[in-house]
C-alpha positions as a Python dict, from the first residue, in 0.01 Angstrom:
ca = {
    (1, 'M'): (0, 0, 0),
    (2, 'S'): (-105, -358, -36),
    (3, 'S'): (-372, -566, 127),
    (4, 'I'): (-253, -781, 414),
    (5, 'S'): (-263, -1137, 300),
    (6, 'G'): (-289, -1464, 486),
    (7, 'S'): (-74, -1424, 797),
    (8, 'G'): (-175, -1067, 889),
    (9, 'R'): (-545, -1131, 833),
    (10, 'S'): (-522, -1466, 1008),
    (11, 'K'): (-353, -1313, 1314),
    (12, 'V'): (-626, -1051, 1355),
    (13, 'L'): (-905, -1306, 1310),
    (14, 'K'): (-741, -1544, 1560),
    (15, 'T'): (-705, -1262, 1810),
    (16, 'I'): (-1074, -1172, 1782),
    (17, 'A'): (-1171, -1541, 1801),
    (18, 'A'): (-976, -1576, 2126),
    (19, 'F'): (-1228, -1335, 2281),
    (20, 'K'): (-1542, -1505, 2148),
    (21, 'D'): (-1676, -1523, 2502),
    (22, 'V'): (-1735, -1146, 2493),
    (23, 'V'): (-1752, -1069, 2117),
    (24, 'D'): (-2103, -1073, 1972),
    (25, 'N'): (-2000, -992, 1614),
    (26, 'F'): (-1740, -804, 1414),
    (27, 'N'): (-1681, -646, 1075),
    (28, 'V'): (-1334, -591, 933),
    (29, 'E'): (-1347, -306, 684),
    (30, 'L'): (-981, -275, 591),
    (31, 'F'): (-645, -451, 619),
    (32, 'E'): (-345, -278, 467),
    (33, 'R'): (30, -305, 501),
    (34, 'E'): (303, -62, 401),
    (35, 'G'): (644, -202, 481),
    (36, 'K'): (638, -309, 846),
    (37, 'R'): (340, -90, 933),
    (38, 'S'): (-8, -227, 909),
    (39, 'R'): (-347, -63, 929),
    (40, 'L'): (-673, -210, 1047),
    (41, 'K'): (-1022, -64, 1037),
    (42, 'A'): (-1284, -274, 1210),
    (43, 'R'): (-1593, -266, 1429),
    (44, 'I'): (-1642, -516, 1710),
    (45, 'T'): (-1971, -543, 1900),
    (46, 'F'): (-1960, -705, 2243),
    (47, 'I'): (-2217, -906, 2435),
    (48, 'D'): (-2302, -606, 2655),
    (49, 'G'): (-2387, -396, 2346),
    (50, 'S'): (-2071, -185, 2360),
    (51, 'V'): (-1877, -129, 2039),
    (52, 'L'): (-1506, -100, 1965),
    (53, 'V'): (-1430, 99, 1651),
    (54, 'I'): (-1073, 48, 1533),
    (55, 'K'): (-936, 323, 1311),
    (56, 'D'): (-569, 347, 1223),
    (57, 'Y'): (-325, 393, 1510),
    (58, 'S'): (-567, 543, 1765),
    (59, 'H'): (-416, 608, 2106),
    (60, 'H'): (-727, 697, 2301),
    (61, 'K'): (-1036, 518, 2428),
    (62, 'H'): (-1394, 609, 2514),
    (63, 'V'): (-1485, 478, 2859),
    (64, 'G'): (-1851, 449, 2952),
    (65, 'S'): (-1973, 707, 2702),
    (66, 'P'): (-1860, 862, 2374),
    (67, 'G'): (-1770, 1188, 2549),
    (68, 'N'): (-1548, 1028, 2814),
    (69, 'V'): (-1215, 1010, 2629),
    (70, 'E'): (-902, 882, 2805),
    (71, 'P'): (-548, 814, 2686),
    (72, 'S'): (-491, 451, 2591),
    (73, 'L'): (-173, 267, 2680),
    (74, 'E'): (-305, -47, 2512),
    (75, 'I'): (-194, -42, 2150),
    (76, 'E'): (-210, -411, 2058),
    (77, 'L'): (-554, -547, 1973),
    (78, 'R'): (-510, -835, 2219),
    (79, 'D'): (-434, -590, 2503),
    (80, 'V'): (-737, -374, 2420),
    (81, 'L'): (-964, -681, 2411),
    (82, 'K'): (-829, -799, 2749),
    (83, 'V'): (-926, -466, 2908),
    (84, 'I'): (-1272, -478, 2750),
    (85, 'R'): (-1322, -841, 2857),
    (86, 'S'): (-1234, -761, 3217),
    (87, 'R'): (-1479, -468, 3226),
    (88, 'I'): (-1759, -677, 3077),
    (89, 'M'): (-1696, -958, 3326),
    (90, 'V'): (-1705, -715, 3620),
    (91, 'Q'): (-2037, -575, 3495),
    (92, 'R'): (-2184, -924, 3477),
    (93, 'L'): (-2112, -1002, 3845),
}
């Protein structure tokens, strides 16, 4: 496996930056690529204090509390962040 260089890293950072209205801070722990598959490990903290922990190919989400696990149809980071943004915005109303 090799580290994702330039374009892969840049795409992830641009995606996170596009949601700066709801992202408080983030830490990217790992970028790797093996062939066409890539792996990302990161932690994103949002303005409401909630946290998204990204670990390899996860297909579930915790909604409201760590024990409330639901299947996740959102597999692209941008799609996951859209769902989180909409929930944060509803809470702020």
